[in-house]
C-alpha positions as CSV (number, residue, x, y, z in Angstrom):
1,M,0.0,0.0,0.0
2,S,1.4,3.4,-1.0
3,E,1.9,6.2,1.6
4,T,-0.9,8.1,0.0
5,A,-3.3,5.2,0.4
6,R,-2.2,4.6,4.0
7,M,-2.9,8.3,4.8
8,A,-6.3,8.1,3.1
9,T,-7.1,5.0,5.2
10,R,-6.1,6.7,8.4
11,A,-8.2,9.7,7.5
12,D,-11.3,7.6,6.8
13,A,-11.0,5.4,9.9
14,P,-13.2,6.4,12.8
15,L,-11.4,8.5,15.4
16,S,-11.1,7.0,18.9
17,V,-12.2,9.8,21.3
18,W,-12.0,9.7,25.1
19,L,-14.4,12.2,26.7
20,L,-13.5,12.8,30.3
21,S,-16.4,13.7,32.6
22,D,-16.5,15.1,36.2
23,G,-20.3,14.7,36.2
24,A,-21.0,18.5,36.0
25,P,-23.7,19.1,33.4
26,G,-22.2,22.4,32.2
27,H,-18.7,20.8,31.7
28,L,-20.2,17.8,29.9
29,S,-22.1,20.2,27.7
30,Q,-19.0,21.9,26.5
31,S,-17.2,18.6,25.9
32,H,-20.1,17.3,23.9
33,G,-20.0,20.6,21.9
34,I,-16.4,19.8,20.8
35,V,-17.2,16.2,20.0
36,D,-20.4,17.0,18.2
37,A,-18.6,19.7,16.1
38,L,-15.9,17.2,15.1
39,A,-18.6,14.6,14.3
40,T,-19.9,16.9,11.5
41,R,-16.6,16.1,9.6
42,R,-15.4,12.7,10.9
43,D,-16.7,9.3,12.0
44,M,-15.8,8.7,15.6
45,R,-16.0,6.2,18.4
46,V,-16.6,8.2,21.6
47,T,-16.0,6.7,25.0
48,T,-17.2,8.7,28.0
49,I,-14.9,8.2,31.0
50,E,-16.4,9.1,34.4
51,L,-13.8,10.2,36.9
52,K,-13.8,11.3,40.5
53,L,-11.0,13.1,42.2
54,R,-9.5,11.1,45.1
55,S,-7.3,13.8,46.7
56,S,-7.2,17.6,46.6
57,F,-3.6,17.4,47.9
58,W,-2.4,15.3,45.0
59,K,-4.3,17.6,42.6
60,R,-2.5,20.7,43.9
61,L,0.9,18.9,43.9
62,G,0.2,17.5,40.4
63,R,-0.5,21.0,39.1
64,L,2.9,22.2,40.3
65,C,4.7,19.1,39.1
66,L,2.9,18.5,35.8
67,P,5.9,19.5,33.5
68,Q,8.1,16.9,35.3
69,I,5.6,14.0,35.7
70,R,6.7,10.8,33.8
71,D,5.0,8.2,35.9
72,T,1.5,8.9,34.5
73,V,0.0,5.6,35.6
74,G,1.0,6.1,39.2
75,W,-0.2,9.7,39.3
76,L,-3.5,8.9,37.7
77,A,-4.0,6.1,40.3
78,R,-3.3,8.6,43.2
79,L,-5.5,11.3,41.7
80,Y,-8.6,9.6,40.3
81,T,-11.2,6.8,40.6
82,M,-11.9,5.9,37.0
83,T,-12.1,3.0,34.6
84,L,-10.1,3.3,31.4
85,P,-11.1,1.5,28.2
86,A,-8.8,-0.7,26.2
87,G,-7.0,0.7,23.2
88,Q,-5.4,4.0,22.3
89,P,-7.2,7.3,21.9
90,D,-6.6,9.6,19.0
91,L,-8.2,12.5,20.9
92,I,-8.9,13.4,24.5
93,V,-11.5,16.0,25.3
94,S,-12.7,17.5,28.6
95,S,-13.9,20.5,30.5
96,G,-13.9,21.3,34.2
97,A,-10.9,21.9,36.5
98,N,-11.0,18.4,38.0
99,T,-10.4,16.9,34.6
100,L,-7.3,19.0,33.7
101,L,-4.7,16.6,35.2
102,A,-6.4,13.5,33.8
103,N,-6.5,15.2,30.4
104,A,-2.9,16.1,30.4
105,L,-1.6,12.9,31.9
106,L,-3.6,10.6,29.6
107,A,-2.5,12.5,26.5
108,R,1.1,12.2,27.6
109,Q,0.7,8.4,28.4
110,H,-0.9,7.7,25.0
111,T,0.7,10.3,22.8
112,A,-2.7,11.6,22.0
113,T,-4.0,15.0,20.9
114,N,-5.8,16.7,23.7
115,V,-8.3,19.5,23.9
116,Y,-9.8,21.3,26.9
117,S,-12.6,23.8,27.2
118,G,-12.2,26.4,30.0
119,T,-9.5,28.4,31.7
120,L,-6.3,26.6,32.8
121,K,-6.4,27.4,36.5
122,G,-2.6,27.7,36.6
123,Y,-1.8,24.4,34.8
124,D,1.1,24.3,32.3
125,P,-0.3,25.3,28.9
126,A,2.3,23.2,27.2
127,A,0.5,20.0,28.4
128,F,-2.5,20.8,26.1
129,D,-2.7,21.0,22.3
130,C,-5.7,23.3,22.4
131,V,-7.6,25.2,25.0
132,F,-10.9,26.7,23.9
133,T,-12.1,29.8,25.8
134,V,-14.2,32.8,25.1
135,V,-11.7,35.1,26.8
136,A,-8.1,35.2,25.6
137,L,-5.6,33.5,28.0
138,G,-2.4,34.8,26.4
139,V,-0.9,31.4,25.8
140,A,0.0,29.7,22.5
141,C,-2.4,26.8,22.7
142,N,-5.4,29.0,23.4
143,H,-8.1,29.3,20.7
144,V,-10.7,32.0,21.5
145,L,-14.3,31.3,20.4
146,P,-17.1,33.8,20.0
147,L,-19.4,31.5,22.1
148,P,-18.6,28.4,24.2
149,P,-19.0,24.9,22.8
150,V,-22.5,23.5,23.1
151,P,-24.0,20.2,22.0
152,G,-24.8,20.0,18.3
153,E,-28.6,20.3,18.7
154,L,-28.1,23.7,20.4
155,A,-25.4,25.1,18.1
156,H,-27.6,26.7,15.5
157,P,-30.2,29.5,15.6
158,L,-33.8,28.4,16.1
159,P,-36.4,29.1,13.4
160,A,-38.8,32.0,14.0
161,A,-41.5,31.3,16.6
162,A,-44.5,29.7,14.9
163,G,-47.3,30.9,17.3
164,D,-49.4,34.1,16.9
165,E,-49.0,35.1,20.6
166,P,-45.8,37.0,21.5
167,L,-44.0,35.0,24.2
168,I,-40.9,35.8,26.3
169,A,-38.8,32.9,27.7
170,V,-37.5,33.5,31.2
171,L,-34.7,31.3,32.5
172,V,-34.1,31.7,36.2
173,G,-31.0,30.4,38.1
174,G,-30.0,31.3,41.6
175,D,-27.1,31.8,44.0
176,G,-23.7,30.9,42.6
177,A,-20.7,32.1,40.6
178,G,-20.5,35.3,42.6
179,Y,-24.2,36.1,42.4
180,V,-26.4,36.3,45.5
181,F,-30.2,36.8,45.2
182,K,-32.1,38.4,48.1
183,D,-35.9,38.5,48.6
184,T,-35.8,42.1,47.2
185,D,-34.2,40.8,44.0
186,W,-36.8,38.2,43.4
187,R,-39.6,40.7,44.0
188,G,-37.8,43.1,41.7
189,L,-37.5,40.4,39.0
190,A,-41.2,39.7,39.2
191,D,-42.0,43.4,38.9
192,G,-39.6,43.9,36.0
193,L,-40.9,40.9,34.1
194,A,-44.5,42.0,34.5
195,A,-43.6,45.5,33.2
196,L,-41.6,44.1,30.3
197,A,-44.4,41.6,29.3
198,R,-47.1,44.3,29.4
199,R,-44.9,46.7,27.4
200,E,-44.2,44.1,24.8
201,G,-47.8,42.8,24.7
202,A,-46.5,39.4,25.6
203,R,-46.8,36.6,28.1
204,L,-44.1,34.7,29.8
205,L,-42.7,31.1,29.6
206,L,-40.8,30.9,32.9
207,T,-38.7,28.1,34.2
208,T,-36.7,28.1,37.4
209,S,-33.8,25.6,38.1
210,R,-32.3,23.5,40.7
211,R,-30.4,26.5,42.1
212,T,-33.5,28.7,42.5
213,G,-35.0,27.1,45.6
214,A,-38.5,26.9,46.9
215,T,-38.4,30.2,48.8
216,A,-37.4,32.2,45.7
217,E,-40.0,30.3,43.7
218,A,-42.7,31.2,46.2
219,L,-41.8,34.9,46.0
220,L,-41.9,34.9,42.2
221,H,-45.1,32.9,42.1
222,A,-46.8,35.3,44.5
223,A,-45.6,38.5,42.7
224,L,-46.2,37.6,39.1
225,P,-49.7,38.1,37.8
226,A,-51.1,34.8,36.8
227,E,-52.5,36.2,33.5
228,L,-49.0,37.0,32.3
229,L,-47.8,33.4,32.6
230,A,-48.4,31.3,29.5
231,D,-46.5,28.4,31.2
232,A,-44.3,28.1,34.3
233,V,-42.1,25.4,35.7
234,W,-41.4,25.6,39.4
235,W,-38.5,23.2,39.6
236,S,-38.7,22.5,43.4
237,Q,-42.3,21.3,43.0
238,A,-42.6,19.7,39.5
239,P,-39.4,19.8,37.5
240,R,-39.7,19.6,33.7
241,K,-36.9,20.1,31.1
242,V,-38.5,22.7,29.0
243,M,-35.7,25.2,28.2
244,R,-35.3,24.3,24.5
245,S,-39.1,24.2,23.8
246,F,-39.5,27.5,25.6
247,L,-36.7,29.2,23.6
248,A,-38.2,27.8,20.4
249,A,-41.7,29.2,21.2
250,A,-40.4,32.6,22.4
251,S,-39.5,35.7,20.4
252,A,-37.2,37.1,23.1
253,I,-35.4,35.9,26.2
254,V,-34.6,37.1,29.8
255,V,-32.0,35.0,31.6
256,T,-30.3,35.4,35.0
257,E,-26.6,35.7,34.3
258,D,-25.4,33.5,37.2
259,S,-25.3,30.6,34.7
260,L,-23.1,31.2,31.7
261,S,-24.5,27.9,30.2
262,M,-28.0,29.3,30.2
263,V,-26.7,32.6,28.8
264,A,-24.9,30.8,26.0
265,E,-27.8,28.6,25.1
266,S,-30.0,31.7,25.0
267,L,-27.6,33.5,22.6
268,Y,-27.3,30.5,20.3
269,S,-31.1,30.6,19.8
270,G,-30.7,33.8,17.8
271,R,-33.4,35.6,19.8
272,P,-32.8,39.0,21.4
273,V,-31.5,38.4,24.9
274,I,-31.4,40.4,28.1
275,S,-29.4,39.0,31.0
276,V,-30.2,40.3,34.5
277,S,-28.2,40.3,37.7
278,P,-29.1,40.8,41.4
279,A,-27.7,43.7,43.5
280,V,-24.8,41.4,44.7
281,A,-23.1,40.4,41.5
282,Q,-19.4,39.6,41.6
283,P,-18.6,37.3,38.7
284,N,-14.9,36.2,38.5
285,A,-12.7,38.0,36.0
286,N,-13.2,35.4,33.3
287,D,-17.0,35.2,33.5
288,G,-17.3,39.0,33.6
289,A,-15.0,39.4,30.6
290,A,-17.0,36.7,28.7
291,L,-20.3,38.6,29.4
292,Q,-18.8,41.9,28.3
293,G,-17.5,40.2,25.2
294,Y,-21.0,39.1,24.3
295,V,-22.2,42.7,24.7
296,A,-19.3,44.0,22.6
297,R,-20.2,41.6,19.8
298,G,-23.8,42.8,19.8
299,L,-25.2,39.5,21.1
300,L,-26.4,40.4,24.6
301,E,-27.9,43.2,26.6
302,R,-27.1,43.2,30.3
303,R,-29.3,44.9,33.0
304,P,-29.4,44.9,36.8
305,I,-32.7,43.5,38.0
306,S,-33.5,47.0,39.5
307,C,-33.5,48.4,35.9
308,L,-35.5,45.7,34.2
309,T,-38.7,47.7,34.4
310,E,-37.3,50.2,31.9
311,A,-35.4,47.6,29.7
312,R,-36.3,47.0,26.1
313,F,-35.1,44.1,23.9
314,P,-32.4,45.2,21.5
315,A,-32.8,44.7,17.8
316,R,-30.9,41.5,17.0
317,S,-28.8,42.2,14.0
318,T,-25.6,40.3,14.7
319,P,-25.6,36.8,13.1
320,I,-24.8,33.8,15.3
321,P,-21.2,32.7,14.4
322,D,-20.7,29.2,13.2
323,V,-18.8,28.0,16.2
324,Q,-19.1,24.3,15.2
325,A,-17.2,24.9,12.0
326,E,-14.5,26.8,13.9
327,I,-14.1,24.1,16.4
328,A,-14.0,21.3,13.8
329,D,-11.4,23.2,11.7
330,T,-9.2,23.7,14.7
331,V,-9.3,20.2,16.0
332,L,-8.9,18.6,12.6
333,A,-5.8,20.7,12.0
334,L,-4.3,19.5,15.2
335,L,-5.0,15.8,14.3
336,E,-3.5,16.3,10.9
337,R,-0.3,17.7,12.4
338,A,-0.1,14.8,14.8
339,R,-0.2,12.1,12.1
């Protein structure tokens, strides 16, 4: 077989991809986004490897020692509980700080290309072939995307809402990531949503989440006029996964910005989006820069909850970038160089 034929065979063979998961839905979503983007161009065999960190001490030490580590098997055994499949991976993909060492060490052990989505948290950038972020890290392996990776079914704008009634999707999170919601914030959110709905001549499709909590839900439920709710999911009482259907039915979106995953999914929909924040809002530097980047690209309007009563949805003129194509081009180039 000629070298040209051998190269064609390797290119056509399914890629063996190990997807490392720490169990966090937001991290898994980003990893699936990378894998799904690549699947638009190549056949793959994807193996999801669930891992659990054994020791924070060894994690901290491993971060410091990463450039010098050669006993990858020993370090992985100290660090993680996980079951590895047989065979050799062509590509290792992960997201989430607890997967960083596993990603780097497994790539070193198997001489595999490795990709990570998220900030490096002080780990040696030379241990990674590509790190996808939405904020520049200032390291050679960093590829900055306009939006974070999301699973393939979420990566494209939704068609225009089919119904005759104007609807606003409302995605509600809760405390976390530097955001703290007080009772006054929840009441203010209800007042702002009511004012916005009346001004737009619309009703609301509202869903809370696991982080919202029963107390906050009760405050919202009591303060929102029932006639303005086309549908509502109170997660603590009767959870339903309705986010995608709500976004598809709505012509505009309000989302609490404590969850960058919810913000990103809202932006990918192609609808006009307002993100809202409570009085206590202290996102870390990376999250804050990501949100400001979305604003600068014309994708997002940010408002404090206290100003929602005066807010208006922006005219959405900026097209949604083809992030899937950008991810696929980047990873395929890395794989080609590794052959």
